[in-house]
DSSP file (Angstrom, degrees, kcal/mol; ACC not computed):
  #  RESIDUE AA STRUCTURE BP1 BP2  ACC     N-H-->O    O-->H-N    N-H-->O    O-->H-N    TCO  KAPPA ALPHA  PHI   PSI    X-CA   Y-CA   Z-CA
    1    1 A M              0   0    0      0, 0.0     2,-0.5     0, 0.0    68,-0.1   0.000 360.0 360.0 360.0 123.3    8.9   -5.5    5.1
    2    2 A E        -     0   0    0     10,-0.0     2,-0.5    69,-0.0    10,-0.1  -0.908 360.0-154.4-104.7 129.1    6.4   -5.1    2.4
    3    3 A L  E     +A   11   0A   0      8,-0.6     8,-2.5    -2,-0.5     2,-0.3  -0.878  23.8 167.8-100.5 130.5    2.8   -4.7    3.5
    4    4 A S  E     -A   10   0A   0     -2,-0.5     2,-0.3     6,-0.2     6,-0.2  -0.937  26.9-133.0-140.7 164.2    0.2   -5.8    0.9
    5    5 A R    >   -     0   0    0      4,-2.0     3,-2.1    -2,-0.3     6,-0.0  -0.707  35.3-103.8-111.4 165.2   -3.5   -6.5    0.6
    6    6 A E  T 3  S+     0   0    0      1,-0.3    -1,-0.1    -2,-0.3    -2,-0.0   0.816 119.4  60.2 -59.4 -31.1   -5.2   -9.4   -1.0
    7    7 A N  T 3  S-     0   0    0      1,-0.1    -1,-0.3     2,-0.1     3,-0.1   0.455 119.2-109.4 -79.9   2.4   -6.1   -7.3   -4.0
    8    8 A G  S <  S+     0   0    0     -3,-2.1    -2,-0.1     1,-0.3     2,-0.1   0.342  73.2 136.2  91.9  -8.0   -2.4   -6.7   -4.7
    9    9 A S        -     0   0    0      1,-0.1    -4,-2.0    -5,-0.1     2,-0.3  -0.422  50.4-124.5 -73.3 153.5   -2.3   -3.1   -3.7
   10   10 A Q  E     -A    4   0A   0     -6,-0.2     2,-0.3    -3,-0.1    -6,-0.2  -0.727  10.9-147.0-100.9 146.8    0.6   -2.0   -1.6
   11   11 A D  E     -A    3   0A   0     -8,-2.5    -8,-0.6    -2,-0.3     2,-0.3  -0.804  18.0-144.4-100.8 152.6    0.6   -0.2    1.8
   12   12 A F        -     0   0    0     -2,-0.3     2,-0.6   -10,-0.1    54,-0.2  -0.874  17.0-113.7-117.7 151.4    3.4    2.2    2.6
   13   13 A V        -     0   0    0     52,-2.1     2,-0.5    -2,-0.3    34,-0.1  -0.737  31.4-137.6 -81.1 122.6    5.1    2.9    5.8
   14   14 A L        -     0   0    0     -2,-0.6     2,-0.7    33,-0.1    37,-0.1  -0.714  13.4-152.6 -83.8 128.2    4.3    6.4    6.9
   15   15 A M        -     0   0    0     -2,-0.5     3,-0.1    35,-0.1    32,-0.1  -0.893  13.2-134.6-105.9 113.0    7.3    8.2    8.2
   16   16 A A    >   -     0   0    0     -2,-0.7     3,-2.0     1,-0.1    26,-0.3  -0.354  29.1 -99.7 -66.9 142.2    6.5   10.9   10.7
   17   17 A E  T 3  S+     0   0    0      1,-0.3    26,-0.2    26,-0.1    -1,-0.1  -0.384 111.1  29.1 -59.1 136.5    8.3   14.2   10.4
   18   18 A G  T 3  S+     0   0    0     24,-3.3    -1,-0.3     1,-0.3     2,-0.2   0.277  84.0 141.9  94.5 -10.5   11.2   14.4   12.8
   19   19 A L    <   -     0   0    0     -3,-2.0    23,-2.5    23,-0.2     2,-0.4  -0.445  50.2-130.1 -66.4 134.3   11.8   10.7   12.8
   20   20 A R  E     +B   41   0B   0     56,-0.3    56,-2.7    21,-0.2     2,-0.3  -0.737  34.9 178.8 -89.5 133.7   15.5    9.8   12.9
   21   21 A V  E     -BC  40  75B   0     19,-2.3    19,-2.4    -2,-0.4     2,-0.2  -0.887  19.7-170.1-136.1 160.3   16.6    7.3   10.3
   22   22 A V  E     - C   0  74B   0     52,-2.5    52,-2.4    -2,-0.3    17,-0.1  -0.789  52.9 -52.0-134.4 179.2   19.6    5.4    8.9
   23   23 A R  E     - C   0  73B   0     15,-0.4    50,-0.3    -2,-0.2    49,-0.1  -0.280  59.0-151.5 -56.1 138.5   20.2    3.2    5.8
   24   24 A G    >   -     0   0    0     48,-3.2     3,-1.4    49,-0.1    50,-0.2  -0.343  33.7 -80.9-103.8-171.9   17.6    0.5    5.4
   25   25 A P  T 3  S+     0   0    0      0, 0.0    47,-0.2     0, 0.0    -2,-0.1   0.722 126.6  41.3 -66.2 -23.6   17.7   -3.0    3.8
   26   26 A D  T 3  S+     0   0    0     45,-2.4    46,-0.2    38,-0.1    38,-0.1   0.051  77.6 163.6-112.6  25.3   17.2   -1.8    0.3
   27   27 A W    <   +     0   0    0     -3,-1.4    45,-0.1    44,-0.2     3,-0.1  -0.162   3.7 159.5 -49.8 129.5   19.5    1.3    0.4
   28   28 A S        +     0   0    0      1,-0.0    -1,-0.1    44,-0.0     3,-0.1   0.181  43.1  94.5-138.5  16.4   20.2    2.4   -3.2
   29   29 A L  S >  S-     0   0    0      1,-0.3     3,-2.1    43,-0.1     4,-0.1   0.018  73.8-141.4-107.5  28.1   21.3    6.0   -3.0
   30   30 A R  T 3  S-     0   0    0      1,-0.3     3,-0.3     2,-0.1    -1,-0.3  -0.246  73.1 -21.0  51.5-124.9   25.1    5.5   -2.8
   31   31 A N  T >  S+     0   0    0      1,-0.2     3,-1.8     3,-0.1    -1,-0.3  -0.065  92.7 125.8-106.4  32.9   26.6    8.0   -0.4
   32   32 A A  T <  S+     0   0    0     -3,-2.1    23,-0.2     1,-0.3    -1,-0.2   0.767  78.8  49.8 -59.7 -24.3   23.7   10.5   -0.4
   33   33 A D  T 3  S-     0   0    0     -3,-0.3    24,-0.3    -4,-0.1    -1,-0.3   0.463 125.7-100.1 -93.0  -3.3   23.6   10.1    3.4
   34   34 A G  S <  S-     0   0    0     -3,-1.8    -2,-0.1     4,-0.1     2,-0.1   0.410  78.8 -53.2  97.1  -1.1   27.3   10.7    3.9
   35   35 A G  S >  S-     0   0    0     -5,-0.2     3,-1.9     3,-0.1   -12,-0.1  -0.327  85.9 -37.0 116.4 161.1   28.1    7.0    4.2
   36   36 A E  T 3  S+     0   0    0      1,-0.2     3,-0.1    -2,-0.1    -5,-0.0  -0.223 123.4  28.6 -55.9 136.9   27.0    4.0    6.2
   37   37 A G  T 3  S+     0   0    0      1,-0.4    -1,-0.2   -14,-0.0     2,-0.1   0.255  86.9 129.1  95.8 -11.7   26.2    4.9    9.8
   38   38 A H    <   -     0   0    0     -3,-1.9   -15,-0.4     1,-0.0    -1,-0.4  -0.467  49.6-136.8 -78.0 152.8   25.1    8.5    9.2
   39   39 A V        -     0   0    0     -2,-0.1    17,-2.6   -17,-0.1     2,-0.3  -0.816  20.4-177.1-114.8 147.3   21.8    9.6   10.5
   40   40 A G  E     -BD  21  55B   0    -19,-2.4   -19,-2.3    -2,-0.3     2,-0.4  -0.832  20.5-125.8-134.9 174.8   19.1   11.7    9.0
   41   41 A T  E     -BD  20  54B   0     13,-2.5    13,-2.4    -2,-0.3     2,-0.3  -0.990  23.1-123.4-126.9 129.5   15.7   13.3    9.8
   42   42 A V  E     + D   0  53B   0    -23,-2.5   -24,-3.3    -2,-0.4    11,-0.2  -0.561  30.2 174.1 -69.1 126.8   12.5   12.8    7.9
   43   43 A I  E     +     0   0B   0      9,-2.9     2,-0.3     1,-0.3    10,-0.2   0.589  65.1  10.0-110.0 -16.3   11.2   16.2    6.9
   44   44 A Q  E     - D   0  52B   0      8,-1.3     8,-3.2   -28,-0.1     2,-0.6  -0.907  53.5-151.8-163.0 135.2    8.2   15.1    4.7
   45   45 A D  E     - D   0  51B   0     -2,-0.3     6,-0.2     6,-0.2   -28,-0.1  -0.951  10.7-160.1-104.2 123.5    6.3   12.0    3.9
   46   46 A F        -     0   0    0      4,-2.1     5,-0.1    -2,-0.6    -1,-0.1   0.591  29.8-128.1 -81.9 -10.2    4.8   12.2    0.5
   47   47 A G  S    S+     0   0    0      3,-0.6     4,-0.1   -34,-0.1   -35,-0.1   0.569  89.6  90.6  77.6   7.8    2.2    9.5    1.1
   48   48 A N  S    S-     0   0    0      2,-0.5     3,-0.1    19,-0.0    -1,-0.1   0.111 117.6 -78.2-121.0  19.8    3.2    7.6   -2.0
   49   49 A G  S    S+     0   0    0      1,-0.3    16,-3.8    16,-0.1    18,-1.6   0.631 106.6  93.0  91.0  14.6    5.9    5.3   -0.5
   50   50 A T  E     - E   0  64B   0     14,-0.3    -4,-2.1    15,-0.2    -3,-0.6  -0.967  49.4-170.3-136.2 155.8    8.6    7.9   -0.4
   51   51 A A  E     -DE  45  63B   0     12,-2.3    12,-3.1    -2,-0.3     2,-0.5  -0.988  23.8-121.0-142.8 150.9    9.8   10.4    2.1
   52   52 A E  E     -DE  44  62B   0     -8,-3.2    -9,-2.9    -2,-0.3    -8,-1.3  -0.804  30.7-170.6 -94.7 131.8   12.2   13.4    2.1
   53   53 A V  E     -DE  42  61B   0      8,-2.9     8,-2.5    -2,-0.5     2,-0.6  -0.969  16.6-153.9-124.8 136.4   15.2   13.1    4.5
   54   54 A V  E     -DE  41  60B   0    -13,-2.4   -13,-2.5    -2,-0.4     6,-0.2  -0.956  23.7-141.0-105.6 124.8   17.8   15.7    5.4
   55   55 A W  E >   -D   40   0B   0      4,-3.1     3,-2.9    -2,-0.6   -15,-0.3  -0.549  20.0-115.0 -86.8 150.1   21.0   14.1    6.5
   56   56 A D  T 3  S+     0   0    0    -17,-2.6   -16,-0.1     1,-0.3    -1,-0.1   0.752 115.6  62.8 -56.8 -25.8   23.0   15.4    9.4
   57   57 A M  T 3  S-     0   0    0    -24,-0.3    -1,-0.3   -18,-0.2   -23,-0.1   0.560 123.8-102.2 -78.5  -6.3   25.9   16.2    6.9
   58   58 A G  S <  S+     0   0    0     -3,-2.9    -2,-0.1     1,-0.4     2,-0.1   0.260  81.6 119.6 109.8 -11.8   23.5   18.7    5.2
   59   59 A T        -     0   0    0    -27,-0.1    -4,-3.1    -5,-0.1    -1,-0.4  -0.403  47.2-147.9 -83.4 166.5   22.4   16.8    2.0
   60   60 A Q  E     +E   54   0B   0     -6,-0.2     2,-0.3    -2,-0.1    -6,-0.2  -0.984  18.5 171.8-134.2 142.1   18.8   16.0    1.3
   61   61 A S  E     -E   53   0B   0     -8,-2.5    -8,-2.9    -2,-0.4     2,-0.5  -0.996  33.5-120.3-150.9 155.3   17.3   13.0   -0.6
   62   62 A T  E     -E   52   0B   0     -2,-0.3     2,-0.3   -10,-0.2   -10,-0.2  -0.863  38.0-168.5 -95.3 125.3   14.0   11.3   -1.4
   63   63 A C  E     -E   51   0B   0    -12,-3.1   -12,-2.3    -2,-0.5     2,-0.3  -0.849  23.3-109.2-120.1 149.8   14.0    7.7   -0.1
   64   64 A K  E     +E   50   0B   0     -2,-0.3     8,-2.2   -14,-0.2     9,-0.8  -0.596  27.7 177.1 -79.3 134.4   11.7    4.8   -0.7
   65   65 A T  B    S-F   71   0C   0    -16,-3.8   -52,-2.1    -2,-0.3     6,-0.2  -0.259  85.6 -32.5-127.8  43.1    9.4    3.8    2.2
   66   66 A G  S >  S+     0   0    0      4,-2.4     3,-2.2     1,-0.4     5,-0.2   0.174  93.8 139.4 127.2 -15.8    7.5    1.0    0.5
   67   67 A K  G >  S+     0   0    0    -18,-1.6     3,-2.0     1,-0.3    -1,-0.4  -0.394  86.1   0.4 -61.3 132.9    7.4    2.2   -3.1
   68   68 A D  G 3  S-     0   0    0      1,-0.3    -1,-0.3    -2,-0.1     3,-0.1   0.715 129.4 -69.5  57.9  22.7    8.0   -0.7   -5.4
   69   69 A G  G <  S+     0   0    0     -3,-2.2     2,-0.3     1,-0.3    -1,-0.3   0.671 105.0 129.1  73.5  16.6    8.3   -2.9   -2.3
   70   70 A K    <   -     0   0    0     -3,-2.0    -4,-2.4   -21,-0.1     2,-0.4  -0.815  43.3-163.0-111.7 147.0   11.6   -1.2   -1.4
   71   71 A F  B     +F   65   0C   0     -2,-0.3   -45,-2.4    -6,-0.2   -44,-0.2  -0.898  12.2 174.5-131.3 101.4   12.7    0.4    1.9
   72   72 A D        +     0   0    0     -8,-2.2   -48,-3.2    -2,-0.4     2,-0.3   0.682  66.6  61.9 -75.3 -18.6   15.7    2.7    1.8
   73   73 A L  E     -C   23   0B   0     -9,-0.8     2,-0.4   -50,-0.3   -50,-0.2  -0.804  54.9-168.3-118.2 150.7   15.3    3.6    5.4
   74   74 A S  E     -C   22   0B   0    -52,-2.4   -52,-2.5    -2,-0.3     2,-0.3  -0.983  35.5-111.1-126.1 143.9   15.4    2.0    8.9
   75   75 A I  E     -C   21   0B   0     -2,-0.4     2,-0.6   -54,-0.2   -54,-0.3  -0.567  28.6-128.5 -74.7 132.9   14.2    3.9   12.0
   76   76 A L        -     0   0    0    -56,-2.7     2,-1.1    -2,-0.3   -56,-0.3  -0.734  14.5-145.4 -83.5 120.5   17.0    4.7   14.4
   77   77 A D        +     0   0    0     -2,-0.6   -56,-0.0     1,-0.1    -1,-0.0  -0.758  32.1 161.4 -88.8 102.1   16.1    3.5   17.8
   78   78 A S        +     0   0    0     -2,-1.1    -1,-0.1   -58,-0.1     3,-0.1   0.130  21.9 136.9-109.5  20.0   17.6    6.1   20.0
   79   79 A A        -     0   0    0      1,-0.1     2,-0.1     0, 0.0    -2,-0.0  -0.414  62.6-104.8 -65.9 140.8   15.6    5.3   23.1
   80   80 A P        -     0   0    0      0, 0.0     2,-0.3     0, 0.0    -1,-0.1  -0.379  32.8-119.9 -66.4 144.4   17.7    5.3   26.3
   81   81 A L        -     0   0    0     -3,-0.1     2,-0.3    -2,-0.1    -3,-0.0  -0.644  23.7-142.0 -82.7 139.9   18.5    1.9   27.7
   82   82 A S        -     0   0    0     -2,-0.3     2,-0.6     0, 0.0    -1,-0.0  -0.728   9.7-130.6-100.8 155.8   17.3    1.2   31.2
   83   83 A E        -     0   0    0     -2,-0.3     2,-0.4     2,-0.0    -2,-0.0  -0.909  14.3-148.8-109.1 125.9   19.3   -0.8   33.7
   84   84 A F              0   0    0     -2,-0.6     0, 0.0     1,-0.1     0, 0.0  -0.766 360.0 360.0 -92.7 136.2   17.7   -3.6   35.6
   85   85 A K              0   0    0     -2,-0.4    -1,-0.1     0, 0.0    -2,-0.0   0.354 360.0 360.0-121.2 360.0   18.9   -4.3   39.1
């Protein structure tokens, strides 16, 4: 999802530190995350459409969070499921 304004400037998705993430729709970093399905943690949002992620396997990478209209990350929804009765 790219957020933009009428004047053409881009908005970026701010990624909170500690947010758990997985590969997003524009993933372009090969196996920097250890492969599809691996999970990482945002350790810094640079405020310019990129964020630093440390992957559970121990590697670290800078990922796009809106820069150039690209999104390397998706937020991992790890909320517990409730059961309706």
